[in-house]
C-alpha positions as CSV (number, residue, x, y, z in Angstrom):
1,M,0.0,0.0,0.0
2,K,3.0,2.3,0.0
3,D,2.2,3.0,-3.6
4,H,-0.8,5.1,-2.5
5,P,0.6,7.5,0.1
6,S,-2.1,10.1,-0.4
7,R,-4.8,7.7,0.8
8,R,-6.4,8.2,4.3
9,I,-5.4,5.6,6.9
10,A,-6.6,4.9,10.5
11,V,-3.9,4.1,13.0
12,G,-4.8,2.2,16.1
13,L,-2.9,4.2,18.8
14,S,-2.6,2.2,22.1
15,G,-0.6,4.8,23.9
16,G,2.5,2.6,23.5
17,V,5.8,3.1,21.6
18,D,5.0,0.6,18.8
19,S,1.8,2.2,17.6
20,A,3.3,5.6,18.0
21,V,6.3,4.8,15.7
22,A,3.9,3.1,13.2
23,A,1.9,6.3,13.0
24,A,5.0,8.4,12.7
25,L,6.3,6.3,9.8
26,L,3.0,6.5,7.9
27,V,2.9,10.3,8.3
28,E,6.5,10.5,6.9
29,Q,5.4,8.3,4.0
30,G,2.7,10.8,3.1
31,W,-0.3,9.0,4.3
32,D,-3.3,11.1,5.5
33,A,-3.3,9.5,9.0
34,V,-6.0,9.5,11.7
35,G,-5.3,8.3,15.2
36,L,-7.9,6.0,16.9
37,T,-7.9,4.8,20.4
38,L,-10.2,2.2,21.9
39,K,-11.8,3.0,25.3
40,V,-12.0,-0.4,27.1
41,W,-10.2,0.6,30.3
42,D,-12.6,0.3,33.3
43,A,-10.8,-2.5,35.1
44,S,-7.8,-3.1,32.9
45,R,-4.1,-2.7,33.2
46,C,-3.8,-1.2,29.7
47,C,-6.1,0.8,27.5
48,S,-6.4,3.1,30.6
49,L,-7.1,6.8,30.8
50,E,-3.4,7.4,31.0
51,D,-2.8,5.3,27.8
52,A,-5.5,7.3,26.0
53,E,-3.8,10.6,27.1
54,D,-0.5,9.2,25.9
55,A,-2.1,8.4,22.5
56,R,-3.5,11.9,22.3
57,R,-0.1,13.4,23.0
58,V,1.4,11.3,20.2
59,A,-1.3,12.4,17.7
60,R,-0.7,16.0,18.7
61,H,3.0,15.6,18.3
62,L,2.5,14.2,14.8
63,G,-0.2,16.8,13.9
64,I,-2.9,14.2,13.0
65,P,-6.6,14.1,14.0
66,F,-7.4,11.9,17.0
67,Y,-10.5,10.2,18.2
68,V,-11.3,8.0,21.3
69,L,-13.9,5.3,20.5
70,D,-16.0,3.8,23.2
71,A,-15.6,0.0,22.7
72,H,-16.8,-1.1,26.1
73,Q,-19.9,-3.1,24.8
74,V,-18.3,-4.8,21.8
75,F,-15.2,-5.7,23.9
76,E,-17.2,-7.2,26.7
77,R,-19.5,-9.0,24.2
78,D,-16.9,-10.4,21.8
79,V,-13.8,-10.8,24.0
80,V,-14.2,-10.6,27.7
81,A,-17.5,-12.6,28.2
82,P,-16.4,-15.4,25.8
83,F,-13.0,-15.6,27.5
84,G,-14.6,-16.3,30.9
85,A,-17.1,-18.7,29.5
86,A,-14.4,-20.7,27.7
87,Y,-12.6,-21.3,31.0
88,G,-15.9,-22.5,32.4
89,R,-16.0,-25.1,29.7
90,G,-12.5,-26.3,30.4
91,L,-10.9,-24.5,27.5
92,T,-7.8,-22.3,27.4
93,P,-8.8,-19.3,25.3
94,N,-6.6,-16.8,23.5
95,P,-8.4,-13.4,23.8
96,C,-5.8,-11.5,21.7
97,V,-6.6,-13.5,18.6
98,V,-10.3,-12.8,19.1
99,C,-9.8,-9.1,19.8
100,N,-7.8,-8.7,16.6
101,R,-10.4,-10.6,14.5
102,R,-13.6,-9.1,16.0
103,V,-12.7,-5.8,17.5
104,K,-9.8,-4.3,15.6
105,F,-10.2,-5.9,12.2
106,G,-14.0,-5.7,12.4
107,W,-15.6,-3.1,14.7
108,L,-12.7,-0.7,14.6
109,W,-12.4,-1.0,10.8
110,E,-16.0,-0.1,10.3
111,R,-15.5,3.1,12.4
112,A,-12.4,3.9,10.4
113,R,-14.2,3.5,7.1
114,A,-16.9,5.8,8.4
115,L,-14.2,8.4,8.8
116,G,-13.2,8.0,5.2
117,C,-10.2,5.7,5.7
118,D,-9.1,3.3,3.1
119,A,-6.9,1.2,5.3
120,L,-6.2,0.4,9.0
121,A,-2.7,0.3,10.5
122,T,-1.5,-1.2,13.8
123,G,1.9,-1.5,15.5
124,H,2.1,-5.3,15.2
125,Y,5.3,-7.0,14.2
126,A,4.3,-8.9,11.1
127,R,4.6,-8.4,7.3
128,L,2.1,-8.3,4.5
129,V,3.5,-9.3,1.1
130,G,1.9,-9.1,-2.3
131,P,-0.8,-7.1,-4.2
132,P,-4.4,-6.6,-3.1
133,G,-6.4,-9.7,-3.7
134,G,-3.3,-11.8,-3.2
135,R,-1.8,-10.4,-0.1
136,R,-0.1,-12.9,2.2
137,L,0.7,-12.7,5.9
138,H,4.4,-13.3,6.9
139,K,6.3,-13.4,10.2
140,G,7.8,-10.1,11.4
141,A,11.5,-9.7,10.7
142,D,12.3,-9.7,14.5
143,P,12.0,-13.3,15.6
144,G,11.7,-12.2,19.2
145,K,8.8,-9.9,18.5
146,D,6.9,-11.7,15.7
147,Q,3.2,-11.4,16.3
148,S,1.9,-13.2,13.2
149,Y,0.3,-15.9,15.4
150,F,-2.2,-13.4,16.7
151,L,-3.1,-11.9,13.4
152,V,-4.7,-14.7,11.3
153,P,-8.1,-13.3,10.2
154,E,-11.1,-15.5,9.5
155,D,-11.3,-14.1,6.0
156,P,-8.1,-13.5,4.0
157,A,-9.7,-10.5,2.3
158,V,-9.2,-8.6,5.6
159,L,-5.4,-8.5,4.8
160,D,-6.1,-6.2,1.9
161,R,-7.1,-3.3,4.2
162,L,-4.3,-3.8,6.8
163,V,-0.9,-2.1,7.1
164,F,1.8,-3.2,9.5
165,P,4.6,-0.5,9.3
166,L,6.8,-2.3,11.9
167,G,6.9,-5.7,10.2
168,S,10.4,-5.3,8.8
169,K,11.9,-3.7,12.0
170,T,13.3,-4.9,15.2
171,K,12.2,-3.7,18.6
172,E,15.6,-2.0,19.1
173,E,15.1,-0.1,15.8
174,V,11.6,1.0,16.9
175,R,12.9,2.3,20.2
176,R,15.6,4.2,18.3
177,L,13.1,5.7,15.8
178,A,10.9,6.8,18.7
179,A,13.8,8.6,20.4
180,E,15.0,10.2,17.2
181,R,11.5,11.6,16.5
182,R,11.1,12.7,20.2
183,L,7.8,10.8,20.5
184,P,6.2,11.5,23.9
185,V,6.1,7.7,24.7
186,A,9.7,6.9,23.5
187,G,10.7,5.6,26.9
188,K,7.4,3.9,27.9
189,P,7.8,0.2,29.0
190,E,5.8,-2.5,27.2
191,S,2.5,-3.8,28.6
192,Q,2.4,-7.5,29.5
193,D,-0.3,-10.2,30.0
194,V,-4.0,-10.0,29.1
195,C,-5.0,-6.4,28.9
196,F,-8.4,-6.5,30.6
197,L,-7.4,-8.6,33.7
198,P,-7.7,-6.8,37.0
199,R,-4.8,-6.4,39.4
200,G,-5.5,-9.7,41.0
201,G,-4.8,-11.4,37.6
202,L,-6.5,-14.3,35.9
203,G,-7.6,-16.1,39.2
204,A,-9.4,-13.0,40.5
205,F,-11.1,-12.5,37.1
206,L,-12.4,-16.0,36.9
207,E,-13.4,-16.2,40.5
208,E,-15.6,-13.1,39.9
209,R,-17.0,-14.3,36.6
210,L,-17.5,-17.9,37.3
211,G,-17.4,-18.4,41.1
212,G,-16.1,-21.6,42.4
213,R,-17.4,-25.2,41.9
214,P,-15.2,-27.5,44.0
215,G,-14.4,-30.9,42.7
216,E,-11.8,-33.7,42.6
217,I,-8.4,-34.0,41.2
218,V,-7.9,-37.5,39.9
219,N,-5.2,-39.6,38.1
220,R,-5.8,-41.3,34.8
221,E,-7.3,-44.3,36.5
222,G,-9.8,-42.2,38.4
223,R,-8.2,-42.4,41.8
224,V,-8.7,-39.2,43.8
225,L,-5.5,-37.3,44.5
226,G,-7.0,-34.2,46.0
227,R,-9.6,-31.5,45.6
228,H,-9.8,-28.2,43.8
229,R,-11.9,-25.0,44.1
230,G,-13.1,-24.9,40.4
231,V,-12.1,-26.3,37.0
232,H,-11.8,-22.8,35.7
233,A,-8.5,-22.4,37.6
234,Y,-6.7,-25.1,35.6
235,T,-5.4,-25.6,32.1
236,V,-3.8,-28.5,30.3
237,G,0.0,-28.6,31.0
238,Q,-0.3,-26.7,34.3
239,R,2.0,-27.8,37.1
240,R,1.8,-25.0,39.7
241,G,-1.1,-24.7,42.1
242,L,-2.2,-28.3,42.2
243,G,-1.3,-28.7,45.8
244,L,-0.6,-32.5,45.5
245,A,1.9,-34.6,47.3
246,S,3.7,-36.9,44.8
247,S,7.0,-38.6,44.3
248,E,7.2,-36.9,40.8
249,P,5.9,-33.6,39.5
250,L,2.3,-33.8,38.3
251,Y,0.7,-31.8,35.5
252,V,-2.9,-31.2,34.4
253,L,-3.8,-33.7,31.7
254,A,-7.4,-32.8,31.2
255,V,-10.2,-30.6,32.5
256,E,-13.7,-32.0,32.7
257,P,-16.3,-29.3,33.6
258,A,-19.3,-31.7,33.4
259,S,-18.0,-33.8,36.3
260,A,-16.0,-30.9,37.9
261,R,-12.9,-33.1,37.7
262,V,-9.3,-32.2,36.9
263,V,-7.1,-35.1,35.7
264,A,-3.4,-35.0,36.7
265,G,-0.5,-37.2,35.8
266,P,3.3,-37.2,35.0
267,R,4.7,-35.0,32.3
268,R,5.1,-37.9,29.9
269,A,1.4,-38.4,30.0
270,A,0.9,-34.7,28.8
271,L,2.8,-35.4,25.6
272,A,0.6,-35.7,22.5
273,A,1.3,-37.2,19.1
274,G,-1.0,-34.7,17.4
275,L,-4.2,-32.7,17.6
276,R,-7.6,-32.2,16.0
277,T,-9.1,-28.8,15.2
278,G,-12.3,-27.1,14.2
279,T,-12.9,-25.4,10.9
280,P,-9.7,-23.8,9.7
281,A,-9.3,-20.3,8.3
282,W,-6.9,-20.6,5.4
283,L,-4.9,-17.6,4.0
284,V,-3.6,-19.6,1.1
285,P,-5.5,-22.3,-0.9
286,P,-4.9,-25.7,0.9
287,P,-4.5,-28.9,-1.1
288,P,-7.9,-30.5,-1.9
289,A,-9.0,-33.3,0.4
290,P,-8.1,-36.1,0.9
291,A,-4.5,-34.9,0.3
292,T,-2.2,-34.4,3.2
293,W,0.5,-31.8,3.3
294,E,3.7,-31.0,5.3
295,C,4.2,-27.8,7.1
296,A,5.0,-26.5,10.6
297,V,2.5,-25.6,13.5
298,K,2.6,-23.5,16.6
299,I,0.1,-24.8,19.2
300,R,0.3,-21.6,21.4
301,S,1.8,-18.2,21.0
302,T,4.9,-19.0,23.1
303,A,5.5,-22.5,21.6
304,R,8.2,-23.2,19.1
305,E,7.1,-24.4,15.6
306,V,7.1,-28.1,15.1
307,P,7.0,-29.9,11.7
308,C,3.7,-31.7,11.2
309,R,1.5,-33.5,8.7
310,V,-2.0,-32.0,8.1
311,E,-5.1,-33.7,6.7
312,A,-8.7,-32.7,6.4
313,Q,-11.0,-34.6,8.7
314,G,-14.7,-33.6,8.3
315,E,-15.0,-29.8,8.7
316,G,-11.7,-29.7,10.8
317,L,-8.2,-31.0,10.6
318,R,-6.1,-33.8,11.9
319,V,-2.5,-32.8,12.7
320,T,0.3,-35.2,13.4
321,F,3.5,-33.9,15.0
322,A,7.0,-34.9,13.9
323,D,7.8,-35.1,17.6
324,P,5.3,-35.4,20.5
325,Q,4.3,-32.0,22.0
326,F,3.6,-31.1,25.6
327,G,0.4,-29.5,26.8
328,V,-1.9,-29.4,23.8
329,A,-4.7,-27.3,25.2
330,P,-8.2,-27.2,23.7
331,G,-9.2,-23.6,23.1
332,Q,-5.8,-22.4,21.9
333,L,-5.1,-21.6,18.3
334,A,-3.0,-23.8,16.0
335,V,-1.2,-21.6,13.4
336,F,0.4,-23.2,10.4
337,Y,3.5,-22.0,8.7
338,E,5.7,-22.7,5.7
339,G,8.9,-20.8,6.5
340,D,7.9,-17.2,7.2
341,L,4.6,-17.6,5.3
342,V,1.4,-18.0,7.5
343,L,-0.8,-20.6,5.8
344,G,-3.8,-20.4,8.2
345,A,-5.1,-21.3,11.6
346,A,-7.7,-23.4,13.4
347,W,-8.9,-23.6,17.0
348,I,-7.7,-26.7,18.8
349,E,-10.4,-29.1,19.9
350,G,-8.3,-31.8,21.5
351,A,-5.1,-33.7,21.5
């Protein structure tokens, strides 16, 4: 999209250094930029009033229009409520993926279009390659900051309206660019963790949303090892917080909301040969069924990629790992790669 610098573009300004530098680069490239900040800050650790003021200062520094958009209702409906409900069903959800798909690439885009914008930019570290109609999502150039895992849309056409100005840069470069341009947030630290969680963290959030339904912690044979306060506090692969006496470390193997049971066992029992998914969202045309294909998969945002074989199975996929993987958690996203190219993604339904 650099070929059309006169077009109007909305920039999602979070109040942080990444989005600020993204906006600055677009202004320098000749884009007619508009800064947009989402107001979702009531009980969160980011997207706060202070962050909104930082975003306003950045926009003023760059001389671009700035708007704060009240996204409380859509954020609660599409991100926060489903996040809590998923834990209640024994899943381990990824709210950042959902926020990007539904709130930023959907709701925010509609507001940007109403302001006459032709594209939407964010400060994510990922690259878009190719012309409109054939645009492909690639990893960011900085391996330590690549955020492509979180950015797979449900419809590949969404890529045509997105711009990621930081995709070819490292975090160190971005910090340097911010300092050189004297951006008001140049020295601001990065935010961490899920943005809407209260100060008490995930446990406090889930306790408030779901309450506690005590139950049993059992081994794979069904023998009772202990008790828990509620299945929502556990996720597959978890070790800490089980409170069990054992001759070897025990990990969560499964969460069973219907019976209020948590199944625990040794680490080797949490290794999976593969996984199954729901309906995939492909960004490139997959081979026609019943063909299988080789690629790599990430089973969570912090996992390393592992070579795998993928085959269609009904509406979903059956994925076989080259090496067994630890802690395959239903509710997480499986993202498929071929080198730096993102092929697509699907929600994990089970190991």
